[in-house]
C-alpha positions in Angstrom: 71.4 161.3 126.1 72.3 160.1 122.6 75.8 161.5 122.9 76.2 159.3 126.0 75.0 156.3 124.0 77.6 156.9 121.2 80.3 157.3 123.8 79.5 153.8 125.2 79.4 152.3 121.9 82.7 153.6 121.0 84.2 152.7 124.3 82.9 149.2 123.9 84.3 148.9 120.4 87.6 149.8 121.7 87.6 147.2 124.5 86.2 144.5 122.3 89.0 145.2 119.6 86.7 145.9 116.7 86.7 142.4 115.4 90.2 141.2 116.1 90.5 137.6 116.7 90.3 136.3 120.1 93.7 135.5 121.7 93.7 133.6 125.0 90.1 132.2 124.3 91.1 130.8 120.9 89.1 131.0 117.6 85.4 131.9 117.6 82.6 129.7 116.8 82.3 131.1 113.2 86.1 130.3 112.5 85.8 126.7 113.8 82.5 126.0 111.8 84.2 127.2 108.6 87.3 125.0 109.2 85.2 122.1 110.2 83.4 122.3 106.9 86.9 121.9 105.2 88.0 118.9 107.1 85.0 116.9 108.3 83.6 114.3 105.9 79.9 114.1 105.6 79.8 110.4 104.4 82.0 107.6 105.7 84.8 106.9 103.2 84.8 103.2 102.0 87.6 101.0 102.4 88.8 101.8 105.7 91.3 99.4 107.5 91.9 99.0 111.2 95.1 100.7 112.7 96.8 97.3 113.3 96.3 96.2 109.7 97.6 99.4 108.3 100.7 99.5 110.6 101.5 95.9 109.0 101.2 97.0 105.3 101.1 100.9 104.8 104.3 102.5 103.4 105.3 106.2 103.7 103.6 108.5 101.3 100.9 105.9 100.7 97.2 107.0 100.6 95.4 105.4 103.5 91.9 105.4 105.1 92.0 104.2 108.7 89.3 103.4 111.3 90.1 104.0 115.1 89.0 105.0 118.5 90.5 108.3 119.9 92.8 107.1 122.7 95.8 105.2 123.7 96.9 107.4 126.4 95.4 109.4 129.1 95.8 112.6 127.0 95.2 111.5 123.4 94.8 115.0 122.1 97.6 117.6 121.2 96.7 120.9 122.7 96.0 123.6 120.2 96.2 121.5 117.1 93.9 119.1 115.3 96.0 116.1 116.1 95.3 113.0 118.4 96.0 109.3 118.7 93.8 106.4 117.6 93.6 102.8 118.5 92.3 99.9 116.5 88.7 99.3 117.2 89.5 95.5 117.9 91.5 96.5 121.0 89.2 96.6 124.0 89.3 99.6 126.2 88.6 99.4 129.9 85.0 98.7 130.9 83.1 101.0 133.1 82.7 98.3 135.7 86.5 97.9 136.1 86.6 101.4 137.7 89.0 103.1 135.4 88.7 106.7 135.4 90.3 107.1 131.9 89.2 104.0 129.9 90.6 105.7 126.7 94.2 105.1 127.9 93.5 101.3 127.4 95.3 100.4 130.8 93.7 97.2 131.0 95.1 96.1 127.5 98.2 98.3 127.1 100.4 95.6 125.6 98.0 95.5 122.7 98.0 99.1 122.1 101.7 99.4 121.0 101.1 97.6 117.6 97.5 99.2 117.2 98.0 102.8 117.6 98.5 105.6 115.0 99.0 109.4 115.3 96.5 111.5 113.2 97.5 115.0 112.2 94.8 117.0 110.4 96.6 119.2 107.7 95.8 121.9 105.4 96.1 122.0 101.6 99.8 122.9 101.9 100.5 120.0 104.4 100.8 122.3 107.5 99.0 121.4 110.7 95.6 122.9 111.4 95.7 125.0 114.3 92.4 124.2 115.9 91.7 122.0 118.9 90.6 118.6 117.4 87.9 118.3 119.9 86.2 121.5 118.7 87.0 121.1 115.0 85.8 117.7 114.6 83.4 117.7 117.6 85.0 114.6 119.0 86.2 113.3 122.5 88.0 110.4 124.0 86.6 107.0 122.4 85.1 108.7 119.6 85.3 106.4 116.5 86.7 108.2 113.5 87.6 107.3 109.9 90.5 109.2 108.6 91.8 109.8 105.0 95.1 111.0 104.3 98.9 110.2 103.7 100.8 107.7 105.6 104.2 108.4 107.1 106.5 105.9 109.0 109.4 106.6 111.2 112.5 104.5 111.9 110.6 102.8 114.7 107.7 101.8 112.7 105.4 104.3 114.2 102.4 105.3 111.8 101.3 109.0 111.5 98.6 109.9 109.1 98.5 113.5 107.7 94.7 113.5 107.3 92.7 115.8 105.1 89.3 114.4 105.8 88.0 112.9 109.0 84.5 111.2 109.6 83.2 110.9 112.9 80.8 107.9 113.5 77.8 108.5 115.4 77.9 107.0 118.8 
């Protein structure tokens, strides 16, 4: 009987892969928790400005602290990366009583979004993208309010992207 138990354990170890990283399912909970500890701020950074104000004044390579709500489109998250768009909190999103199934796309106030949106990319110490889903890494969802710290980047069209090294998630 003991021999049969060992055979079952050995077979199970082969099937599980002896500790290899999950592939199709993504990272396990321990990996996500370890990464979260690196990028999630425990206290809200001081001096955060709204996205709209930052778009008017921030230059490329400038340190910046922004506050915004995750949204701006029906799919504000980048799959497989800790990246998403935020909208200035001063821009109202669609209210529940308006019957909008995706209030985070700001369909009721879309003209205001253009000058009040930024892309946030959580980056590692080398400036590379963090390859964890932002929803799991930061424990956020659409319309979560976040305060991000990082470095600004402006493109030729004036769009603002923040390479964030810390993200604080406000309690709802």
